[in-house]
A tleap script that builds the chain and sets N, CA, C and O, in Angstrom:
source leaprc.protein.ff14SB
mol = sequence {
  NMET ARG GLU ALA TRP CYS GLU ALA LEU PRO
  LEU ASP ASP ASP ARG ARG LEU GLU THR HIE
  VAL TRP LEU ALA SER SER ILE THR ALA ARG
  SER VAL SER ALA ARG GLN ALA LEU GLY SER
  ILE ASN GLU GLY LEU ASP ARG LEU CYS ALA
  ASN THR ILE GLU VAL TYR THR GLY ARG VAL
  GLY ASP ALA SER ALA ARG THR ALA LEU ARG
  ALA PHE THR ASP GLY LEU ALA LEU ASN GLY
  ILE VAL ASP PRO GLU ARG PHE THR PRO SER
  VAL VAL GLU SER SER LEU ASP LEU TYR LEU
  ASP GLY LEU GLN ARG PRO ASP CGLN
}
set mol.1.N position { 79.724 92.004 82.259 }
set mol.1.CA position { 79.087 90.949 83.022 }
set mol.1.C position { 79.178 89.622 82.263 }
set mol.1.O position { 79.424 88.568 82.849 }
set mol.2.N position { 78.975 89.702 80.961 }
set mol.2.CA position { 79.029 88.474 80.163 }
set mol.2.C position { 80.399 87.818 80.292 }
set mol.2.O position { 80.499 86.599 80.432 }
set mol.3.N position { 81.440 88.622 80.246 }
set mol.3.CA position { 82.798 88.100 80.362 }
set mol.3.C position { 83.008 87.400 81.707 }
set mol.3.O position { 83.654 86.354 81.771 }
set mol.4.N position { 82.464 87.974 82.772 }
set mol.4.CA position { 82.574 87.349 84.089 }
set mol.4.C position { 81.856 86.001 84.103 }
set mol.4.O position { 82.359 85.030 84.668 }
set mol.5.N position { 80.679 85.946 83.478 }
set mol.5.CA position { 79.953 84.674 83.418 }
set mol.5.C position { 80.716 83.644 82.600 }
set mol.5.O position { 80.731 82.463 82.948 }
set mol.6.N position { 81.344 84.076 81.524 }
set mol.6.CA position { 82.116 83.127 80.719 }
set mol.6.C position { 83.270 82.535 81.515 }
set mol.6.O position { 83.657 81.388 81.289 }
set mol.7.N position { 83.816 83.305 82.438 }
set mol.7.CA position { 84.874 82.774 83.306 }
set mol.7.C position { 84.324 81.748 84.299 }
set mol.7.O position { 85.054 80.864 84.748 }
set mol.8.N position { 83.055 81.863 84.637 }
set mol.8.CA position { 82.445 80.980 85.641 }
set mol.8.C position { 81.840 79.714 85.034 }
set mol.8.O position { 81.463 78.802 85.771 }
set mol.9.N position { 81.741 79.642 83.722 }
set mol.9.CA position { 81.099 78.499 83.069 }
set mol.9.C position { 82.142 77.589 82.417 }
set mol.9.O position { 83.234 78.051 82.084 }
set mol.10.N position { 81.827 76.312 82.231 }
set mol.10.CA position { 82.801 75.335 81.713 }
set mol.10.C position { 82.988 75.434 80.195 }
set mol.10.O position { 82.457 74.622 79.438 }
set mol.11.N position { 83.751 76.442 79.768 }
set mol.11.CA position { 83.921 76.697 78.335 }
set mol.11.C position { 85.249 76.206 77.766 }
set mol.11.O position { 85.457 76.243 76.553 }
set mol.12.N position { 86.140 75.751 78.627 }
set mol.12.CA position { 87.405 75.173 78.162 }
set mol.12.C position { 87.850 74.132 79.184 }
set mol.12.O position { 87.183 73.925 80.197 }
set mol.13.N position { 88.966 73.486 78.920 }
set mol.13.CA position { 89.420 72.393 79.793 }
set mol.13.C position { 89.612 72.845 81.240 }
set mol.13.O position { 89.179 72.158 82.165 }
set mol.14.N position { 90.256 73.991 81.440 }
set mol.14.CA position { 90.496 74.465 82.807 }
set mol.14.C position { 89.190 74.758 83.536 }
set mol.14.O position { 89.019 74.358 84.688 }
set mol.15.N position { 88.273 75.450 82.876 }
set mol.15.CA position { 87.000 75.796 83.522 }
set mol.15.C position { 86.111 74.567 83.690 }
set mol.15.O position { 85.325 74.506 84.635 }
set mol.16.N position { 86.220 73.580 82.783 }
set mol.16.CA position { 85.477 72.330 82.970 }
set mol.16.C position { 85.982 71.607 84.214 }
set mol.16.O position { 85.186 71.080 84.991 }
set mol.17.N position { 87.304 71.578 84.407 }
set mol.17.CA position { 87.871 70.949 85.599 }
set mol.17.C position { 87.419 71.685 86.857 }
set mol.17.O position { 87.014 71.053 87.832 }
set mol.18.N position { 87.485 73.014 86.843 }
set mol.18.CA position { 87.027 73.803 88.001 }
set mol.18.C position { 85.559 73.527 88.306 }
set mol.18.O position { 85.181 73.366 89.466 }
set mol.19.N position { 84.739 73.474 87.270 }
set mol.19.CA position { 83.313 73.229 87.458 }
set mol.19.C position { 83.077 71.821 87.985 }
set mol.19.O position { 82.236 71.614 88.859 }
set mol.20.N position { 83.812 70.863 87.458 }
set mol.20.CA position { 83.682 69.482 87.924 }
set mol.20.C position { 84.033 69.382 89.413 }
set mol.20.O position { 83.320 68.737 90.183 }
set mol.21.N position { 85.117 70.013 89.803 }
set mol.21.CA position { 85.528 70.000 91.213 }
set mol.21.C position { 84.470 70.689 92.077 }
set mol.21.O position { 84.128 70.191 93.149 }
set mol.22.N position { 83.949 71.836 91.616 }
set mol.22.CA position { 82.920 72.557 92.365 }
set mol.22.C position { 81.669 71.700 92.542 }
set mol.22.O position { 81.112 71.627 93.637 }
set mol.23.N position { 81.225 71.047 91.457 }
set mol.23.CA position { 80.033 70.209 91.554 }
set mol.23.C position { 80.255 69.015 92.468 }
set mol.23.O position { 79.429 68.725 93.334 }
set mol.24.N position { 81.374 68.324 92.275 }
set mol.24.CA position { 81.663 67.151 93.106 }
set mol.24.C position { 81.803 67.552 94.567 }
set mol.24.O position { 81.302 66.857 95.452 }
set mol.25.N position { 82.474 68.657 94.826 }
set mol.25.CA position { 82.642 69.124 96.207 }
set mol.25.C position { 81.313 69.542 96.813 }
set mol.25.O position { 81.057 69.292 97.991 }
set mol.26.N position { 80.477 70.168 96.023 }
set mol.26.CA position { 79.169 70.609 96.522 }
set mol.26.C position { 78.325 69.419 96.967 }
set mol.26.O position { 77.601 69.488 97.960 }
set mol.27.N position { 78.430 68.349 96.226 }
set mol.27.CA position { 77.640 67.156 96.526 }
set mol.27.C position { 78.181 66.410 97.736 }
set mol.27.O position { 77.408 65.843 98.507 }
set mol.28.N position { 79.498 66.403 97.913 }
set mol.28.CA position { 80.109 65.554 98.938 }
set mol.28.C position { 80.637 66.297 100.156 }
set mol.28.O position { 81.125 65.661 101.090 }
set mol.29.N position { 80.556 67.614 100.175 }
set mol.29.CA position { 81.132 68.397 101.290 }
set mol.29.C position { 80.484 68.005 102.611 }
set mol.29.O position { 79.269 68.113 102.774 }
set mol.30.N position { 81.287 67.560 103.531 }
set mol.30.CA position { 80.784 67.155 104.849 }
set mol.30.C position { 81.408 67.984 105.975 }
set mol.30.O position { 80.751 68.267 106.976 }
set mol.31.N position { 82.660 68.366 105.810 }
set mol.31.CA position { 83.340 69.074 106.887 }
set mol.31.C position { 82.980 70.552 106.867 }
set mol.31.O position { 82.561 71.098 105.846 }
set mol.32.N position { 83.152 71.174 108.008 }
set mol.32.CA position { 82.881 72.606 108.130 }
set mol.32.C position { 83.787 73.396 107.206 }
set mol.32.O position { 83.332 74.335 106.551 }
set mol.33.N position { 85.065 73.033 107.139 }
set mol.33.CA position { 86.003 73.779 106.302 }
set mol.33.C position { 85.650 73.636 104.818 }
set mol.33.O position { 85.771 74.602 104.064 }
set mol.34.N position { 85.218 72.456 104.394 }
set mol.34.CA position { 84.823 72.271 102.993 }
set mol.34.C position { 83.585 73.099 102.671 }
set mol.34.O position { 83.510 73.717 101.609 }
set mol.35.N position { 82.621 73.115 103.575 }
set mol.35.CA position { 81.402 73.919 103.346 }
set mol.35.C position { 81.727 75.406 103.355 }
set mol.35.O position { 81.116 76.173 102.610 }
set mol.36.N position { 82.675 75.825 104.183 }
set mol.36.CA position { 83.074 77.234 104.198 }
set mol.36.C position { 83.751 77.628 102.890 }
set mol.36.O position { 83.494 78.705 102.353 }
set mol.37.N position { 84.613 76.758 102.384 }
set mol.37.CA position { 85.274 77.041 101.105 }
set mol.37.C position { 84.243 77.142 99.986 }
set mol.37.O position { 84.319 78.042 99.150 }
set mol.38.N position { 83.305 76.243 99.967 }
set mol.38.CA position { 82.237 76.299 98.969 }
set mol.38.C position { 81.362 77.530 99.184 }
set mol.38.O position { 80.858 78.122 98.229 }
set mol.39.N position { 81.188 77.905 100.438 }
set mol.39.CA position { 80.395 79.100 100.740 }
set mol.39.C position { 80.990 80.335 100.099 }
set mol.39.O position { 80.259 81.189 99.596 }
set mol.40.N position { 82.307 80.438 100.111 }
set mol.40.CA position { 82.968 81.585 99.476 }
set mol.40.C position { 82.726 81.599 97.972 }
set mol.40.O position { 82.462 82.652 97.391 }
set mol.41.N position { 82.814 80.446 97.354 }
set mol.41.CA position { 82.560 80.351 95.910 }
set mol.41.C position { 81.111 80.728 95.615 }
set mol.41.O position { 80.834 81.508 94.704 }
set mol.42.N position { 80.200 80.169 96.389 }
set mol.42.CA position { 78.784 80.443 96.171 }
set mol.42.C position { 78.436 81.899 96.442 }
set mol.42.O position { 77.592 82.469 95.750 }
set mol.43.N position { 79.064 82.502 97.424 }
set mol.43.CA position { 78.842 83.931 97.677 }
set mol.43.C position { 79.295 84.767 96.486 }
set mol.43.O position { 78.636 85.737 96.111 }
set mol.44.N position { 80.421 84.386 95.897 }
set mol.44.CA position { 80.903 85.092 94.714 }
set mol.44.C position { 79.936 84.955 93.544 }
set mol.44.O position { 79.672 85.924 92.833 }
set mol.45.N position { 79.412 83.752 93.349 }
set mol.45.CA position { 78.433 83.552 92.281 }
set mol.45.C position { 77.140 84.319 92.566 }
set mol.45.O position { 76.526 84.869 91.651 }
set mol.46.N position { 76.735 84.353 93.819 }
set mol.46.CA position { 75.537 85.112 94.187 }
set mol.46.C position { 75.735 86.605 93.949 }
set mol.46.O position { 74.812 87.285 93.500 }
set mol.47.N position { 76.930 87.125 94.246 }
set mol.47.CA position { 77.228 88.542 93.968 }
set mol.47.C position { 77.207 88.813 92.466 }
set mol.47.O position { 76.715 89.848 92.016 }
set mol.48.N position { 77.747 87.871 91.704 }
set mol.48.CA position { 77.722 88.016 90.254 }
set mol.48.C position { 76.285 88.051 89.749 }
set mol.48.O position { 75.964 88.830 88.851 }
set mol.49.N position { 75.426 87.223 90.311 }
set mol.49.CA position { 73.998 87.250 89.945 }
set mol.49.C position { 73.389 88.606 90.275 }
set mol.49.O position { 72.710 89.203 89.439 }
set mol.50.N position { 73.625 89.093 91.479 }
set mol.50.CA position { 73.063 90.379 91.897 }
set mol.50.C position { 73.553 91.505 91.002 }
set mol.50.O position { 72.766 92.351 90.578 }
set mol.51.N position { 74.849 91.520 90.714 }
set mol.51.CA position { 75.413 92.566 89.852 }
set mol.51.C position { 74.850 92.480 88.439 }
set mol.51.O position { 74.559 93.502 87.817 }
set mol.52.N position { 74.699 91.276 87.943 }
set mol.52.CA position { 74.158 91.086 86.595 }
set mol.52.C position { 72.732 91.613 86.505 }
set mol.52.O position { 72.389 92.327 85.562 }
set mol.53.N position { 71.913 91.267 87.472 }
set mol.53.CA position { 70.525 91.732 87.467 }
set mol.53.C position { 70.479 93.247 87.549 }
set mol.53.O position { 69.690 93.883 86.849 }
set mol.54.N position { 71.311 93.828 88.391 }
set mol.54.CA position { 71.323 95.288 88.519 }
set mol.54.C position { 71.761 95.954 87.208 }
set mol.54.O position { 71.134 96.912 86.757 }
set mol.55.N position { 72.836 95.443 86.604 }
set mol.55.CA position { 73.352 96.047 85.376 }
set mol.55.C position { 72.367 95.882 84.219 }
set mol.55.O position { 72.129 96.828 83.468 }
set mol.56.N position { 71.804 94.705 84.076 }
set mol.56.CA position { 70.943 94.431 82.920 }
set mol.56.C position { 69.521 94.961 83.081 }
set mol.56.O position { 68.862 95.266 82.087 }
set mol.57.N position { 69.041 95.073 84.315 }
set mol.57.CA position { 67.639 95.468 84.489 }
set mol.57.C position { 67.466 96.773 85.246 }
set mol.57.O position { 66.415 97.408 85.162 }
set mol.58.N position { 68.493 97.176 85.983 }
set mol.58.CA position { 68.369 98.356 86.828 }
set mol.58.C position { 67.688 98.066 88.155 }
set mol.58.O position { 67.549 98.959 88.991 }
set mol.59.N position { 67.263 96.827 88.355 }
set mol.59.CA position { 66.594 96.450 89.608 }
set mol.59.C position { 67.635 96.022 90.642 }
set mol.59.O position { 68.476 95.163 90.376 }
set mol.60.N position { 67.565 96.626 91.809 }
set mol.60.CA position { 68.456 96.282 92.911 }
set mol.60.C position { 67.640 95.470 93.920 }
set mol.60.O position { 66.514 95.840 94.253 }
set mol.61.N position { 68.199 94.384 94.396 }
set mol.61.CA position { 67.533 93.613 95.431 }
set mol.61.C position { 66.426 92.708 94.923 }
set mol.61.O position { 65.563 92.305 95.702 }
set mol.62.N position { 66.427 92.379 93.643 }
set mol.62.CA position { 65.404 91.493 93.075 }
set mol.62.C position { 65.820 90.043 93.312 }
set mol.62.O position { 66.490 89.431 92.481 }
set mol.63.N position { 65.411 89.508 94.457 }
set mol.63.CA position { 65.831 88.165 94.856 }
set mol.63.C position { 65.338 87.098 93.889 }
set mol.63.O position { 66.055 86.135 93.620 }
set mol.64.N position { 64.149 87.248 93.371 }
set mol.64.CA position { 63.621 86.251 92.431 }
set mol.64.C position { 64.445 86.196 91.156 }
set mol.64.O position { 64.750 85.112 90.660 }
set mol.65.N position { 64.804 87.345 90.629 }
set mol.65.CA position { 65.613 87.388 89.407 }
set mol.65.C position { 67.002 86.819 89.666 }
set mol.65.O position { 67.552 86.119 88.816 }
set mol.66.N position { 67.575 87.113 90.833 }
set mol.66.CA position { 68.901 86.566 91.175 }
set mol.66.C position { 68.840 85.042 91.274 }
set mol.66.O position { 69.718 84.343 90.768 }
set mol.67.N position { 67.799 84.535 91.930 }
set mol.67.CA position { 67.651 83.085 92.091 }
set mol.67.C position { 67.460 82.413 90.735 }
set mol.67.O position { 68.038 81.357 90.479 }
set mol.68.N position { 66.654 83.018 89.870 }
set mol.68.CA position { 66.430 82.446 88.540 }
set mol.68.C position { 67.722 82.414 87.730 }
set mol.68.O position { 68.007 81.427 87.053 }
set mol.69.N position { 68.495 83.480 87.797 }
set mol.69.CA position { 69.769 83.522 87.083 }
set mol.69.C position { 70.726 82.480 87.628 }
set mol.69.O position { 71.412 81.802 86.863 }
set mol.70.N position { 70.776 82.351 88.929 }
set mol.70.CA position { 71.667 81.352 89.547 }
set mol.70.C position { 71.256 79.940 89.140 }
set mol.70.O position { 72.108 79.112 88.815 }
set mol.71.N position { 69.959 79.666 89.157 }
set mol.71.CA position { 69.483 78.341 88.755 }
set mol.71.C position { 69.824 78.074 87.285 }
set mol.71.O position { 70.233 76.968 86.930 }
set mol.72.N position { 69.656 79.081 86.444 }
set mol.72.CA position { 69.957 78.927 85.026 }
set mol.72.C position { 71.441 78.662 84.801 }
set mol.72.O position { 71.799 77.731 84.080 }
set mol.73.N position { 72.299 79.462 85.403 }
set mol.73.CA position { 73.739 79.298 85.177 }
set mol.73.C position { 74.273 78.023 85.830 }
set mol.73.O position { 75.171 77.380 85.287 }
set mol.74.N position { 73.726 77.654 86.990 }
set mol.74.CA position { 74.118 76.372 87.585 }
set mol.74.C position { 73.712 75.223 86.659 }
set mol.74.O position { 74.449 74.248 86.514 }
set mol.75.N position { 72.544 75.342 86.036 }
set mol.75.CA position { 72.095 74.330 85.078 }
set mol.75.C position { 73.009 74.254 83.868 }
set mol.75.O position { 73.330 73.161 83.400 }
set mol.76.N position { 73.428 75.402 83.357 }
set mol.76.CA position { 74.387 75.401 82.245 }
set mol.76.C position { 75.674 74.711 82.658 }
set mol.76.O position { 76.217 73.898 81.909 }
set mol.77.N position { 76.163 75.034 83.845 }
set mol.77.CA position { 77.407 74.431 84.333 }
set mol.77.C position { 77.260 72.918 84.472 }
set mol.77.O position { 78.121 72.163 84.021 }
set mol.78.N position { 76.185 72.486 85.086 }
set mol.78.CA position { 75.954 71.051 85.274 }
set mol.78.C position { 75.868 70.339 83.931 }
set mol.78.O position { 76.514 69.312 83.728 }
set mol.79.N position { 75.082 70.875 83.026 }
set mol.79.CA position { 74.937 70.236 81.718 }
set mol.79.C position { 76.224 70.270 80.910 }
set mol.79.O position { 76.507 69.344 80.150 }
set mol.80.N position { 77.004 71.331 81.070 }
set mol.80.CA position { 78.294 71.396 80.394 }
set mol.80.C position { 79.244 70.296 80.840 }
set mol.80.O position { 80.140 69.899 80.095 }
set mol.81.N position { 79.045 69.806 82.058 }
set mol.81.CA position { 79.877 68.718 82.586 }
set mol.81.C position { 79.302 67.352 82.249 }
set mol.81.O position { 80.036 66.472 81.799 }
set mol.82.N position { 78.008 67.158 82.457 }
set mol.82.CA position { 77.427 65.819 82.283 }
set mol.82.C position { 77.035 65.506 80.840 }
set mol.82.O position { 76.889 64.335 80.489 }
set mol.83.N position { 76.863 66.521 80.003 }
set mol.83.CA position { 76.465 66.291 78.611 }
set mol.83.C position { 77.231 67.245 77.680 }
set mol.83.O position { 76.625 68.058 76.981 }
set mol.84.N position { 78.570 67.137 77.680 }
set mol.84.CA position { 79.375 68.103 76.927 }
set mol.84.C position { 79.204 68.012 75.410 }
set mol.84.O position { 79.501 68.974 74.703 }
set mol.85.N position { 78.734 66.883 74.904 }
set mol.85.CA position { 78.509 66.777 73.465 }
set mol.85.C position { 77.318 67.634 73.041 }
set mol.85.O position { 77.311 68.191 71.944 }
set mol.86.N position { 76.323 67.738 73.900 }
set mol.86.CA position { 75.140 68.549 73.609 }
set mol.86.C position { 75.314 69.988 74.067 }
set mol.86.O position { 74.937 70.923 73.360 }
set mol.87.N position { 75.889 70.165 75.258 }
set mol.87.CA position { 76.120 71.500 75.821 }
set mol.87.C position { 77.570 71.901 75.571 }
set mol.87.O position { 78.377 72.019 76.494 }
set mol.88.N position { 77.868 72.104 74.305 }
set mol.88.CA position { 79.201 72.533 73.896 }
set mol.88.C position { 79.435 73.966 74.375 }
set mol.88.O position { 78.486 74.654 74.753 }
set mol.89.N position { 80.685 74.418 74.361 }
set mol.89.CA position { 80.929 75.808 74.739 }
set mol.89.C position { 80.092 76.804 73.936 }
set mol.89.O position { 79.610 77.790 74.493 }
set mol.90.N position { 79.916 76.563 72.646 }
set mol.90.CA position { 79.120 77.511 71.857 }
set mol.90.C position { 77.647 77.487 72.255 }
set mol.90.O position { 76.988 78.527 72.255 }
set mol.91.N position { 77.129 76.315 72.591 }
set mol.91.CA position { 75.741 76.219 73.057 }
set mol.91.C position { 75.592 76.915 74.407 }
set mol.91.O position { 74.620 77.636 74.632 }
set mol.92.N position { 76.543 76.703 75.295 }
set mol.92.CA position { 76.498 77.348 76.614 }
set mol.92.C position { 76.550 78.871 76.447 }
set mol.92.O position { 75.768 79.592 77.068 }
set mol.93.N position { 77.465 79.355 75.615 }
set mol.93.CA position { 77.573 80.805 75.416 }
set mol.93.C position { 76.328 81.385 74.760 }
set mol.93.O position { 75.855 82.444 75.174 }
set mol.94.N position { 75.796 80.725 73.760 }
set mol.94.CA position { 74.598 81.266 73.110 }
set mol.94.C position { 73.396 81.217 74.043 }
set mol.94.O position { 72.541 82.101 73.992 }
set mol.95.N position { 73.318 80.201 74.891 }
set mol.95.CA position { 72.236 80.136 75.882 }
set mol.95.C position { 72.369 81.263 76.897 }
set mol.95.O position { 71.378 81.888 77.273 }
set mol.96.N position { 73.590 81.518 77.335 }
set mol.96.CA position { 73.837 82.630 78.248 }
set mol.96.C position { 73.438 83.947 77.593 }
set mol.96.O position { 72.772 84.776 78.214 }
set mol.97.N position { 73.842 84.142 76.340 }
set mol.97.CA position { 73.499 85.380 75.630 }
set mol.97.C position { 71.987 85.557 75.520 }
set mol.97.O position { 71.476 86.658 75.720 }
set mol.98.N position { 71.280 84.494 75.210 }
set mol.98.CA position { 69.826 84.564 75.098 }
set mol.98.C position { 69.200 84.967 76.429 }
set mol.98.O position { 68.288 85.793 76.467 }
set mol.99.N position { 69.690 84.384 77.513 }
set mol.99.CA position { 69.169 84.707 78.838 }
set mol.99.C position { 69.456 86.169 79.177 }
set mol.99.O position { 68.565 86.904 79.604 }
set mol.100.N position { 70.701 86.579 78.981 }
set mol.100.CA position { 71.071 87.961 79.303 }
set mol.100.C position { 70.295 88.961 78.443 }
set mol.100.O position { 69.883 90.011 78.935 }
set mol.101.N position { 70.096 88.643 77.175 }
set mol.101.CA position { 69.310 89.527 76.302 }
set mol.101.C position { 67.886 89.673 76.834 }
set mol.101.O position { 67.281 90.739 76.723 }
set mol.102.N position { 67.361 88.604 77.408 }
set mol.102.CA position { 66.008 88.641 77.971 }
set mol.102.C position { 65.918 89.507 79.226 }
set mol.102.O position { 64.824 89.897 79.633 }
set mol.103.N position { 67.053 89.807 79.834 }
set mol.103.CA position { 67.070 90.641 81.029 }
set mol.103.C position { 67.095 92.121 80.713 }
set mol.103.O position { 66.892 92.943 81.607 }
set mol.104.N position { 67.336 92.476 79.476 }
set mol.104.CA position { 67.469 93.880 79.110 }
set mol.104.C position { 66.278 94.700 79.593 }
set mol.104.O position { 65.139 94.232 79.608 }
set mol.105.N position { 66.566 95.906 79.978 }
set mol.105.CA position { 65.509 96.832 80.379 }
set mol.105.C position { 64.545 97.047 79.219 }
set mol.105.O position { 64.967 97.100 78.064 }
set mol.106.N position { 63.257 97.170 79.518 }
set mol.106.CA position { 62.279 97.363 78.443 }
set mol.106.C position { 62.566 98.591 77.583 }
set mol.106.O position { 62.196 98.606 76.409 }
set mol.107.N position { 63.213 99.621 78.128 }
set mol.107.CA position { 63.483 100.847 77.371 }
set mol.107.C position { 64.731 100.758 76.500 }
set mol.107.O position { 65.084 101.730 75.833 }
set mol.108.N position { 65.408 99.602 76.494 }
set mol.108.CA position { 66.648 99.468 75.705 }
set mol.108.C position { 66.360 98.810 74.379 }
set mol.108.O position { 67.273 98.611 73.578 }
savepdb mol mol.pdb
quit
């Protein structure tokens, strides 16, 4: 799961460009086709959130945990673009690791 998240976050030039395009498109999407294209991306991220919560906690269908994870990772992505000197790839990865570690099942 961590590897999948690293692919979705702005950790190198290619992923920073992808994230920048996703953010800019999300803000400016007006046409139905643009919103549909973004919908596919967002559905994929939502599935990744659901899978992550299930794998790390064993909870299926925990909408609050999925929403919190999505808000956290979207925040990492946004900050990685607007403040790359502070949110370096290593900071983004260590923040992700800290969050994921916090999701661990209590019995682990």
